[in-house]
C-alpha positions, 0 to 999 in steps of 0.5 A: 500500499503506497503513501497516497492511500493515506494522504492523496487527499491532502495533496488535492487540497494543498496543491492550491495553497502556497500563494505568498510570495517568495521570501528573498534570502531565506533558505529551504532546509531539510534535516535529515536525521538517521537512527543509530549510524555510526561515524564509520558507516558511511563510505565516505567516512572509510566504510568498505563494506556498504555502498552509500554513493547518494549520500557520498555525493552529498559529501562531495557537493557539500562540507563533511565535518569529521569533529561533529557531535550528538546531543547525546549518546541515545535517540530522545535526549539528542533529539531534543538537544536538536530540537531545543538548542540545549545540551543534555545538562540543561535539556527538560529531556534527557533519556528515554522515559516512556509512557506506554508502560502499564496503560490498557491495551487495544486490538489490532486484528489478532495483535494487542498494542499499547493504548497510549504510546510516547516519551517524555514530553518537551517542555511547553515553556521552551521554544523548538525549532519547528516552532522558531521556523514557523514564527518566521513563515517557514512550512514545516513538515516532520516524517519519521520519529517524534520523540518528544511527547506521548499521545494526547500530552503537551507536545505532540508535533500538532503542538509544536509548529509542525505543520505536517507529521508522519511517522512514529510518535513513539521511538518503542513503537519504532522497534517494529518495522512492520507496525499496527500503526503509524501516526498523523497530523494532516489537517487538510485531511481533518486532523485536528490533533496528531492520530492514529493510522491503522495498517490494515495489510499488517494487522492480519499476521502476528506481530512477533514471529514466523508470521510477521513475515507475511506483513506488506506495509513498511514503514520505512517506505511509507514514511519516505513516500510521506516526505516525498510526497510533502516535499513534492508539494512545495512550490518554491514561493514558502520556505520551507522546513523539512525534518526527516528523521528515518528510522533506519538503520536502527535495530530491528533488521527487517526490510522488503527483501528486495534487490538491495538486500539480494545483493548484500546477501551474494557479498556475505558468503559467511553471515549470522542469525540472530534469535530476536527479543519478543520484549524489545520488539526485535524479531528474529532474524538470518542474513544480520551483516546482509539485512544491516547493510541493506539498510543503510544503502536503503537509507542512501537511496532514500537520500538520492530520491530527496535530492532528485525531487529537489532538482527536478523541481528547481529548489536544490539551489536554494535549499541546504541538506544537512544528513547526520545520525543521533548517536553512535552505532548500536548492538541491538537487534542483531546489529554487529558493529565490530564487523563493519568496523562502525565505531571508525577507530572511535571507542565506546557505542550507543549509550556511551559519552565515549567518542564512538557514542556520540560522534557521529557522520555530519554532511551540509550541501548548499550548492553555491554557498557551502564550498563543495568537497570541503572536509572540516574538523570545527567541533560541533554539537546538535544544540549548534543547529537551531542558532545556525537556522536562525542565522541562516534565515536572518532572525536577529531576534534569537535568542531574546525574541524567544527565551523562557520568561518563566525560567530566567536560567532556561537559555540556549547552549548553541552557536551557529556555525554558519561562518564555517559553512560558507568557508569562513573559518577565521570568523567562526566562534568556537565553543570553550567546551561542549558538554553530555549526560546520560542516566541510563549508564550514569555518565557525564562527558566534557570536550574542552579542547582536545581533553575530553573528561568521562565521568562514570558513575562519579569517577572521573577519566581524562583523555587528550584527544589529540594524542589518544583518539580512541581513549585508551589511557586514563591521564587524569591522575596526571593532569589534576588541574585540568580535571578541575577545571573540567568538573567545574565546568560540570558544576556550571552546566549540570541543572538537576534533574528528577527524571534524569539523575547523573553522579556528579564528580567529587567536588561538583554540586549535588 
């Protein structure tokens, strides 16, 4: 079943809209945020086994960053830093707090599913990126994973500046690539809030086990079709922000058994199987290496279709395209990061504040503005994206206009990297430090120049990234003054959270 079954009416209703005059100097912006792709998963970042020609071309036509960081080593809080412009010591959402546990169940065919799904909501008092862009005259569309609130909460796409949404409101639901339902917000179809859309061709078969493979509505394809449908309706008269939060290549290794999968099955003569985990909604799988590689190449094909759509509509020259991943590589669902060398010579995986958990691929293309084929080592983090967008669109009201008037301490941590994008590194303001914290593994990290402090359960470990990129040699005992300075940064930056607690190092505030 195609996306048009759900949205064909929207295409007709919206095709006549968008009559306002073109806004000169305001670029369209597309942010492609994939899920759990490690720093070394793309050919342009050194991957040897997986073909990614379209993303490689994006890098060849734009700027590839080598020291770009996610906001957190796991999904929901990382996305929160992008949406809020705050680091994870200041954001309200700092972990994957779930709201589906203990709720009544509902039936989808012979399957039971949760009556409410989603994560901890974004604070309604703090402005989000789509809200800022909408206030500046942009049309906003989001397709993929939301993970910023549960159904019916104060923070769902319809309430946070998103004009049109299709995908997963809940990241736990996204563990199934052939789910019972997806979520939609499309006023042109009469939606007044984010609603559920039942996938009728899926619910007649079980969610787990042998029958699962009989399901035919593949969420990643449906979400991509929705994104292309929305993009195809943009006429160049009104600037747009598209946030495409694709779930590939996260966790469950499931996809149509098409030519992409068959290609990789021929490449990996020795492959692995995985027995599944029903509680986590990861179905069993064979050919795990082939399946994983195919998911990344499938994502690459999506990127190629986005770029072709922009070119066919004559929008590619005034559209900035940003591609990145929400955190480092995972081992869930049968994935095997060691086989692919997915850490890109970095230590650590998803859920860890070592480089492998937070340093991510980051590519920006904007033809005629961003120098083509450039590689840049400017250190940046997800919370820099919001102020960068504000500078790109000429919003001089940031941050003053968007401050939370109810909490004077609730500001923004990002720094625009527009000068770097435009090839003017000399004018680029740099962070004194970058900051992360993550309660599930009880870790905090600070990067100050080439110094990297990782605090695990209150114990600080110091590394010199210039000499020890893999973070193998703890030199905290040799550099007590540096450690004290970085602990002082933690003391300064950490705002206590009752929901997401971490153990602070000695001499840091309680």
